C-alpha positions in Angstrom: -103.6 28.5 85.1 -106.4 26.1 86.0 -107.8 28.5 88.6 -107.6 31.4 86.1 -109.6 29.4 83.5 -112.2 28.5 86.1 -112.5 32.1 87.3 -112.8 33.3 83.7 -115.7 30.8 83.0 -117.4 31.9 86.2 -117.3 35.5 85.1 -118.1 35.0 81.5 -120.5 32.0 81.7 -119.4 30.7 78.3 -116.2 31.0 76.1 -114.2 29.4 73.4 -110.7 28.1 74.0 -109.5 31.0 71.8 -111.3 33.6 73.8 -109.8 32.2 77.0 -106.3 32.0 75.5 -106.3 35.6 74.3 -107.8 37.0 77.6 -105.4 35.1 79.9 -102.4 35.2 77.5 -102.0 31.5 77.5 -101.2 29.3 74.5 -104.5 27.9 73.0 -103.3 24.3 73.0 -102.5 24.6 76.8 -106.0 26.0 77.4 -107.6 23.2 75.4 -105.6 20.6 77.4 -106.8 22.2 80.7 -110.4 22.3 79.5 -110.3 18.7 78.5 -109.0 17.8 82.0 -111.8 19.9 83.5 -114.3 18.0 81.3 -112.9 14.7 82.5 -113.3 15.8 86.1 -116.9 16.9 85.4 -116.3 20.6 86.1 -116.8 21.9 82.5 -119.0 21.0 79.6 -118.3 21.6 75.9 -121.0 22.8 73.6 -120.8 22.6 69.8 -122.8 25.1 67.8 -123.2 23.7 64.3 -125.6 26.3 63.0 -123.9 29.4 64.1 -124.0 32.6 62.0 -121.7 32.5 59.0 -119.0 35.1 59.4 -117.9 35.1 55.8 -121.3 36.2 54.4 -121.7 33.2 52.2 -125.2 32.4 53.5 -123.9 29.0 54.5 -124.4 27.4 51.1 -121.8 24.7 51.5 -118.9 26.9 52.5 -116.0 25.1 54.2 -114.2 28.2 55.4 -112.9 28.3 58.9 -115.5 30.9 59.9 -118.3 28.6 58.9 -117.2 25.5 60.8 -118.9 24.4 64.0 -118.1 26.6 67.0 -117.1 25.1 70.3 -117.8 26.8 73.6 -117.1 25.8 77.2 -119.3 26.3 80.3 -118.5 25.7 84.0 -120.8 23.2 85.6 -122.1 24.8 88.8 
């Protein structure tokens, strides 16, 4: 699984844990655990996008919906 995740990040440059889980058909919690291990080893970095586009069309006026929360993405450190 570890090598599959590394290969996916090499190919796609950046992805969320959910994107990786769906593409590789692996449980999201397992993907997150592997990504955290890769972060500890200095092979992956996690980015948090707090001002991403609101997906619920509320214009981000204080919405607390899941689609308006900060987005996490992972990148392979080359």
